N, C-alpha and C positions, 0 to 999 in steps of 0.2 A: 514447432507448437503452430504457430502462426503463418501466413505467406508473407514475407516481406518484398517491398519493392527494392530496386537495384540499389535505389539511394540511401536504405535502413540499411541494406548489406554492409556498407560501408563503416558504419557506426561500429566502433570497436572500442569494449571498455578499458580504461586505463587504470582502475581500480582493480582488486581481487578480492573474492569473497574465501574464505578461507576457516576452515575447522579447525579449531585448539580444543582438545581436551571436549567436555559438553558445550562449550560456547560456536558462537557466528562472528570471525570478526571481519569488518569491511577495512582493506587496507590501501593507501593511497601514499604514494611518493611522487613529488614533483620539485623538479630540479630548476631554479630561478635565479636569474640573473642578478640578484640583489645582498646586500650585506642581512645576516640574519638580525642585526639587531633596528634593522627598516622594517623588515617584516614581523619581527616581535611585536613594534608599535601599532600594527596595523589588527594582531589579533589581541593587543591587551590593553586599549586604549579604546573606549565606549565610542567617542566621537568615529573613531576608524570602524569598527567591528559597524556599525551602524550602518555601512556603507554595503557590505558584502554580507552581511548574516543577519543580524537584527537588532531591535534596541535593547540594549544592554542595562536596565536599569540599576543594579547595585554595585557592578564591579569586578571583579575579580581579586579577592580575600583566601589566604589561605585558611581551610576549615571551615568557610562560612557558605552561605546559601547565597545563591544568586538568581534571578529572574532574567528571563528573554524573552521577550516578543518576536516569532518569528510568522506570524500570520497567526497561529494559535500562540500560547504561552510555555514555554519550558523552565522548568525547576530543575534545582541540583544543588552539588556542594562541589567548592572546591576541594580536592584531594590531594593535589601534587600544582606548586607554583614556582616555579625556577628561572624566573629572567634570567637572560632573555632565551632561554633553553628549550624549556618543556611547561605545559598545563596539562594536569589532568584531571577531569571532573565527571559526575554522574551526571546522567542525563535523562530526566523525567518527562515524557510529554503528555497531551491532555488526554491520551488515551489509555494512560499509566504504564506504557510500554519505556523500560528504563534500559540504558548501556551507559557503556563508561568511554570516554572521548579520553584520547591523550594526541596533543599536537607535541611536535618535537622539530626545532630548527635547528640544524646541523649544517657546519662549514663545508663546502664540498664544492672542489671544481673554480672556486673563484669565485664563488656563489653560495647560495643557501638550497639543501636538499628539506624539502617542506615534507613531514611524515605526519599522516592523520591515523589514527587507528581508531574503530568504533566496535566495543566488544560488547555481546549482548547474548544471554541464552534462549533467547527466543529466533526464530527463523520467519516472522511476520516481518513482513515489510521488507524485508533483505534487497528485493530488485528494487523497488521503491526509495527505500534508504540509499542505495548504492547509489542509482542515478540522481538523487537529490543531494549529496556529496557532492559527485562529481561536479553537478553544476555549482554548487555551492563554492568548490575549488575554482573552479571559471572564473567566477567574481572574483574570489580573491586574488587572481592573477592581473583581472583587469584594473581592480583598485591599484594595486600595486604597481602598476603600468601608468596611472593615471588616468584610466579610461573608465566611464558610467557604466556597470553591470547593465545588461539589456536581461529583461523576462525571457527565458526559453524554454516556456512548455512544449515546443514541438520535438526539443533536444532533449528535455526530461523522458517523452513518451518514446523516442526511438532507443534512448540508450537503457529506460527499463527493461523491454524488448530484449536489446543486445546482452544484459547480465542475464536474463531467463535462458536465452539461448544457449550461454557460454556455461553456467553452469546448472544448467536442468531445476531451475528454480522457481517456483508457482509465485506469481502474482499474489497481494493482497488485497490492494484495493480495487475498489470500481469504479469506471470512470461514465460521464454523462455525455453522449452525444447526439448526431440526429440521426433517422430515419425516414425518408419520404415525407420529408420536413417537420416532421414531430419528434419530441424528445426520445431518447432511449437511453436506459439503463445497462450497461456491460458488466460483464465480470468474468475471468479467466481465473482457473483455478487447475491447478496441474496437482493432480491426487495419486496417492501409492497405490491405487486396486486397480483388479482388471474392470474392463467396461462392462463385463456382465454384471461383478458386483453391484458397481455402482450404479446399473439400470436398476435393478433391483432395489437400491436404496431410493431412486426416485419414481418408482411406481409401485412397488409393495408396499401397502397402506401398515403392515406390522413394522414394516424397516423406518419408513417416511414420518411415519410417526414419533420416532425417538429422535427426532432432528429438524423436520419440518414443523410439523402440527399434525394433530390426530386427524384423520378424516377418511377419504374412499375415493377412488380412481376408478371408472371403468375404463379397462385400458384398449378402445377402438374409438376409431374416429367417430365426434358427435356425441359418445361418451360423457357422463356429468362427471366432474368433480368439486371437491369439498374439503377445504382444510379449516379445522376449528383451532383458529389461533387463538390466545387468552384475551383477548378482548374484544372480536369480531369473529364472522365466520366468511369465508372466501367461498364462493361459489364460482363455478365456470364450466365449459364444454372443451371437449379435447376438438382441436382443428388439423393436428398432424401428427402423424406416427410413421416413424421406422424403426421398427425391432431394433434396442439395444445400439442405437443412433441417435435418432433424433426424436423428442416430443413438444408439441404446443400447446396450449389452454387458454380461453379467456380467463379474465381475470378483473374482479372489480371487488376495491377493498377501500378503507376510511382516504389511504393515500390517494387511490387514481380510480376514476368510476369506469371508464373504459383502457383496458390495455390489452393487451397477451404475453405470456412468458414462453419462451422456446428453449429446451434443452437440447445441446448437441455434444455428443461425446465424441470424441478421436482419439486413437491412439497415439501414444508419444515415447516412444525408448521405454517401452515395458510398461509406463505407465499409462494413466489415460487423463488426456485436458479436456475438462467439464468447461462449456461456453454457457454463460446462462446470459441470455437476450430480451430485455424488458423493456415491449416497445408502449409506449404510453399515447392514448388516443383521446386523451382529456386532461383538462387541467390537473396538475399532479404534484403532492408535496413527496417532492423528488429526493428531498435529505431524508427524508422519515423510512421512504421507500429504498431508496440506497443502505441505510444503518440495517433496516430489517433482512435484507439479503446478505448483507456483510458477516451481520450475526448469526443468521441459519449455515452459511457455506461453513463458516467457524464449526460449526457444531456437527454438520457433516465430514469434515474433514478427523475431527473428534471421534466422532461414531466410529468410522470405518478404521480407525486406530484400536477402536475398543474399548476406549476412554470413556466415562460418564458424562451425558451433555447439562449443565447448569447454566442457563439462564440468569442474564444479571441484567437487570433495569438501569443499573448504573452505566455499566458497558454501553448497552442500548442508547441512552441518553448522551455517551461521550460520542458514540460514532455518530448520530444524529446534527449534535451540534460540528463536530470535524466534516461532515458532509454536506450541510447546509455552508459554512465558509467557503469550500472548495466549488460547491454551484453557486455562489454568490447571491445565496438566497436570505431573504431576512424574515420568510413565514415561519409558522412555529408547524 
């Protein structure tokens, strides 16, 4: 899907992404040379949980709700509690993604086999979740060994790529980077349609009006672009065009006055990798912009699958809070 450096190629996922019935399961198994009673204390006691996972506000109690601060707030209910062997909880994050997590501590080879299973009906955030849980397990192992876990954003990014490559899955999240000294927003989406179909969805008004915004596009360099979003109209000009491969146009909106949007389509093992690069040339409301693109790319995926697209103001607001925290912004 992407060009990887030799260093990135060495990153090998330790977990698995499995399909069981209609659900997706992230599966991890770690053999640790510590008694399971000790490792259970790291999982069950809030003062220890805070060292590797987050601030557990209410503790684990069978049948009771809990609240966990892990950057954002996660809530759920304890479904099973069998100390010191297993814990099963629901996991509901700020974006309303729901899953069921199960931890098991099994005696094995003089130590403990730590098993983690995360089960969800949705394929959203699978590569991000797999990379995230792997780094969390790294932190758990550090705490067990008496070490202080270190932040690993670079490792998370490489693991995300590794899981995507290993299981041919699409990323969900956008990322914020730099291009020639300016901020840039980037999304990769692996879509299950051919490049020609996706190109039409990007360039034909009767198609992009269904998932992006109603409007017009003159498909030639210098051609005008107009997109009529719910609360504003975006006007721009086509600056780059390669048929069924690449399209770029200028972009001015309430989130950013001077910017350019570049679409790139690549064949990828029978699917199409869509790359969206939004280069910002002026002060921008980055979180709002990333939330907009995240929502519209989700809508594109739905549209290509033949499903109805129903924008949600609540979901957009949740995405904005999510990206605001990720970008370290406190602005509105």
